[in-house]
Legacy VTK file of the C-alpha trace (Angstrom):
# vtk DataFile Version 3.0
C-alpha trace
ASCII
DATASET POLYDATA
POINTS 200 float
-0.220 0.178 0.148
1.199 3.625 -0.819
1.218 5.692 2.031
-1.372 8.959 2.142
0.192 12.144 0.645
1.142 14.342 3.303
-1.089 17.737 3.453
1.062 20.531 2.021
1.954 23.580 3.320
-0.319 26.570 3.534
0.425 28.428 0.835
2.390 31.570 0.751
0.624 34.869 0.106
1.673 35.634 -3.321
0.294 39.105 -3.108
1.353 39.899 0.543
4.931 39.377 -0.949
4.957 41.229 -3.990
2.988 44.444 -2.066
5.981 44.490 0.065
8.021 43.991 -2.737
6.670 46.932 -4.380
4.698 45.258 -7.013
2.122 48.034 -7.912
-0.301 44.776 -9.700
-0.184 43.613 -6.156
-1.153 46.779 -4.458
-4.541 46.916 -7.073
-4.913 43.741 -5.666
-4.618 44.321 -2.439
-7.233 47.024 -2.927
-9.794 45.179 -4.741
-9.676 42.408 -2.026
-9.367 43.879 1.416
-10.722 47.584 0.514
-14.282 46.715 1.085
-13.219 45.202 4.554
-11.352 48.469 5.354
-14.125 50.588 4.211
-16.418 48.277 6.796
-14.461 48.950 9.566
-14.271 52.720 9.161
-18.061 52.808 8.354
-18.771 51.076 11.860
-16.655 53.773 13.491
-17.456 56.899 11.827
-20.798 58.553 11.040
-19.888 60.392 7.953
-19.847 57.820 5.077
-17.480 60.415 2.642
-15.405 60.340 5.938
-14.993 56.298 5.830
-14.186 56.072 1.711
-11.589 58.904 2.837
-9.795 56.784 5.693
-10.082 53.828 3.257
-7.988 55.882 0.459
-5.408 57.312 3.389
-5.117 53.658 4.757
-3.688 52.440 1.565
-1.732 55.330 0.778
-0.126 55.298 3.836
0.284 51.112 3.774
2.015 51.450 0.593
4.040 54.840 1.660
5.393 52.324 4.702
5.281 48.812 2.654
8.718 47.734 3.754
8.011 47.713 7.476
5.194 45.009 6.625
6.492 41.560 7.691
4.369 38.734 6.266
6.153 36.439 8.627
4.225 38.234 11.580
0.644 38.415 10.013
-1.555 39.155 7.328
-1.560 41.748 4.969
-5.344 42.156 6.012
-4.763 42.359 9.864
-1.963 44.937 8.957
-4.237 46.971 6.754
-6.996 46.989 9.717
-4.414 48.048 11.850
-3.517 50.877 9.761
-7.215 51.677 9.390
-7.760 51.863 12.708
-5.118 54.423 13.405
-6.319 56.836 10.505
-10.056 56.261 11.928
-9.006 57.460 15.067
-6.790 60.054 13.639
-10.144 61.304 11.464
-12.406 61.383 14.987
-9.797 64.065 16.617
-9.310 65.970 13.497
-13.366 66.106 13.476
-13.662 66.698 17.515
-10.886 69.732 16.642
-13.022 70.965 13.935
-16.344 71.244 15.925
-14.366 72.950 18.775
-13.434 75.976 16.000
-17.180 75.807 14.630
-18.532 76.545 18.161
-15.852 78.653 19.147
-16.671 80.618 16.047
-20.379 80.458 16.518
-19.810 82.190 20.083
-17.243 85.064 18.675
-19.499 88.415 18.417
-20.953 89.468 15.302
-18.308 92.058 13.364
-19.110 95.510 14.111
-21.038 97.375 11.410
-17.810 99.024 9.320
-19.747 100.458 6.513
-20.443 104.090 6.329
-23.515 105.667 7.985
-26.347 106.564 5.927
-27.414 109.691 7.817
-23.719 110.611 7.445
-23.952 109.893 3.544
-26.961 111.957 3.189
-25.692 114.895 4.980
-22.652 115.215 2.929
-24.840 114.974 -0.106
-27.072 117.880 0.786
-24.211 120.060 2.384
-22.456 119.542 -1.218
-25.149 120.596 -3.080
-25.925 123.513 -0.523
-22.148 124.508 -0.965
-22.247 124.583 -4.495
-24.586 127.886 -4.299
-22.342 129.865 -2.331
-19.476 132.369 -3.561
-16.103 130.621 -4.631
-14.409 132.190 -1.190
-17.016 130.817 1.187
-17.496 127.934 -0.386
-13.768 127.204 -0.352
-13.087 128.414 3.650
-16.163 126.165 4.531
-15.111 123.335 2.761
-11.567 122.868 4.258
-13.395 123.498 7.436
-15.804 120.621 6.689
-14.117 118.217 4.558
-10.892 118.563 5.597
-11.364 119.569 9.037
-9.232 122.199 9.582
-9.515 124.843 12.090
-9.440 128.481 11.223
-5.604 129.129 11.931
-5.011 125.919 9.531
-6.797 127.856 6.815
-5.483 131.277 6.871
-2.297 128.877 6.987
-2.762 127.164 3.860
-4.758 129.841 1.822
-2.503 132.539 2.828
-5.880 134.297 3.680
-5.747 136.491 6.608
-7.503 135.110 9.937
-10.050 138.037 10.349
-11.526 136.928 6.440
-11.188 133.387 6.746
-13.550 133.492 9.986
-15.863 136.376 8.289
-15.986 133.841 5.170
-16.733 131.410 6.873
-19.460 133.238 9.240
-21.159 134.569 6.126
-21.125 130.819 4.633
-22.607 129.783 7.430
-25.632 132.170 7.809
-26.282 131.440 4.124
-26.153 127.985 4.516
-28.933 128.132 7.835
-31.252 130.647 5.881
-31.242 127.954 2.920
-31.863 125.395 5.152
-34.937 127.281 6.657
-36.148 128.275 3.415
-36.371 124.983 1.696
-35.955 122.360 4.194
-33.147 121.166 2.722
-32.008 119.894 6.257
-35.374 119.767 8.583
-33.396 118.336 11.447
-30.315 119.414 13.667
-27.330 120.984 11.296
-24.817 118.164 10.525
-22.124 117.553 13.072
-18.512 118.444 11.813
-19.918 122.127 10.119
-19.585 124.382 13.534
-17.117 126.515 11.626
-16.814 128.309 14.688
-13.090 126.931 15.997
LINES 1 201
200 0 1 2 3 4 5 6 7 8 9 10 11 12 13 14 15 16 17 18 19 20 21 22 23 24 25 26 27 28 29 30 31 32 33 34 35 36 37 38 39 40 41 42 43 44 45 46 47 48 49 50 51 52 53 54 55 56 57 58 59 60 61 62 63 64 65 66 67 68 69 70 71 72 73 74 75 76 77 78 79 80 81 82 83 84 85 86 87 88 89 90 91 92 93 94 95 96 97 98 99 100 101 102 103 104 105 106 107 108 109 110 111 112 113 114 115 116 117 118 119 120 121 122 123 124 125 126 127 128 129 130 131 132 133 134 135 136 137 138 139 140 141 142 143 144 145 146 147 148 149 150 151 152 153 154 155 156 157 158 159 160 161 162 163 164 165 166 167 168 169 170 171 172 173 174 175 176 177 178 179 180 181 182 183 184 185 186 187 188 189 190 191 192 193 194 195 196 197 198 199
């Protein structure tokens, strides 16, 4: 009688060996064979499907870059991939927690202050500009320097070379003319806009 054949040794995982050696075809084979298992792991730990898919891809990228650390003698390729997948899931969960904290912090910040121009002030300036255009040139020039450039009487006199007394007279007469116009045509029914005091 012939002896029964002995049980053959378990086959060597050729894909794992070629994967470790840097065979790109083996990377594709490993993804086709184990990608669903890694995705399942990720979806059971993460609520977001898109995050789970990202983790799966990140797992295989990390495994490929670190393939020389994989030792087929110490474990299977699937076990090694799942170990990397768990670490990637934890990284993603920590990143999500940080993002949530940042969002909550931003939500608790006060609303930014309104930085646009004050509509009332814009209207005041338009009304004043229109009224100034009706004045004689000398009065208009002095009032523009006082209002728009915010200059004192002394500064206007120094800039224009006009005597200080004349500057004051032009501004006083210009203000009187503006007041009369406002009272007559109702151009500014409210109080005189701030910034056109003229008496400085």
